[in-house]
C-alpha positions, 0 to 999 in steps of 0.5 A: 496443539490439537486442531492446528496443522503444524505443516500448514502453519509453517507453510511447508510440505509434509515431506519437508527436510529439516533445513526447509523447516528451519528456513520456514520458521526463521522467515515466519518468526520475523513477522510473527514475533510480538516485537514485530506486531504478532501475538504472543500466543501465535508465536508460541504456537509457531515455536511449538510447531518448529520444536515438534517437526525438527525432532524426528521422534516428536514429528513421527508421533505428531504425524501419526496422531494428526491423522486421527485427531484432525477435526472432521478427518476420516480415520486413516492409516497412521503411516499415511498422510491425509489425502484430498477427497477430490484428487486422491493425491497426497496434499501438499500444504506448503509453498511450491519452490518451483512455482513462479507466480505470474504478474498480476493483470487487472481488467480495467474495463469496469474500473471507473477511476482509471478512465476518469483520471486526466493523466496530463493534468498539471501536478500541484503542491499543497498547501498552495503557496500562491493564488494559483494561475486561474485567479491571476489570469482572471485578474489580468483579464479584468484589468484589461477590460477596465481599459476598454471604456477609455478607448470606446467612450468619450469621457469628460476630463474629470470623468477620465481622470477618475476612471484612470485612478480606478484603472491605476488602483486595479493595476496595482492590485493585479501587479501584486497578485501576479507577483505572488503568483510568480513567487509561488511558481518559483517555490513549486519549481524549487521544491520539485527540483529538491524533493519531487524528483521521481514518482517512485522512491526506494527499492524492494527486496528479493521477495517475489511478492514484493516485486509483484506488488512493486510492478502493480503499483508502477503499472497502475497507481502511477496513472494518478499524476499526484501519486508518489510510490515508496518501497521500504519505509522505516518507522521513525527511529528504525533502520529497517524496512518496516513498511513494504510499500506506500502510496501518497496522493493528495492528503491520502496515504496507503500503507501496504504489505506484500504476502506470499501465502497459500491460495484460498479465501482470506477474510479479516475481522475488525480486530485484525484477526485473519481467516483463511477458508473459514478457519483462523489463519496462522500462516503469517503475521502483519505489522500493519496495525502498528505501522498505521499507528506510527504513521498516523502519529507522524502524519496526523493531517493525512487520511491513512489506511492499510492494505494487505496484498496477497499473492499465491505461493503455489498454483491456485486462486486467491480471493479476499473479502474486505469488510468496511471496518477492517483495519488491515483488509486482505486484497487481491491485486485486482481489488487493490487497484479498483478500491485503493485507486478509487480512494486515492483518485479523490484528489489525483493531481495533488502532492502534499509537500510536508508529507512527501518530505517526511516520507522521503526521510523514512525510505530505507536505502537498500544497503541498510535493509 
């Protein structure tokens, strides 16, 4: 197909072996297939690229034709791959197998939520099962204040009797409030012992980008006392890890996919289309739109959003632009920590009971992934 670089589409170098082509195709087919959230047109293009490059004769003809038909390219020798105008070296558009991406480091100096969150704040479970410790304490203090006039004021016997009746009625109300409070405390403790036993749940697979994202979530998002991190969530009825990561805090949930893509500038449109360096991006797909629909149906009372976290697959910088109306915005690690952290920090110490229960049921054990 004219205008599409099959090597860039598969994420491989122009000298890639047949085994590398086959491996790249299989990896991309898992996420670009229509059943996995990709479009039929993009998947057909992927198949066309694979069928062309795995056949030596068709690949040779494609390599010759690409140097002449690539939009904006200067005429080059049919036996020589296109060259970079900046370095004069042959361009390698695929992943670098020797490249080890560094752990993302975020400059926290300008991130407001990081400095405003009280990391020692007590976690509370929603919905609240009792009156809370503040109303209970206020009621006890108010009852004690009612007793003070008995000590400092010389009441007549009749006034004293009336006052003691008021104090007794207040004591009954305080007792009932305190009992509700203690019952709620016991319920919270029982819930924590049974369900809220850890901050991080699940295990990532062997992909480098997933491990990098997991480290990012563990290092930064867990600063929120109510944040609960999940790795590998299934859609209801599925046994596969359909969602790479998720973070729950209060009544907000973010679904995350980790991607290892070529360096460049990524943008998203409100219809989910991705662009890289000003061109339609066909180097991979995402299941996040379907995941968003599935989890909104499962957890309708939560505010849910998505984030596509992009890590470089070779040396170079990744930048991203996130329009406000994009369903699946691409993000760099720094953008993710700043924007998503600020969004989750709306209620930083709350844990939604029912959402936590349901999400724990969707965590895929590593043996089933």
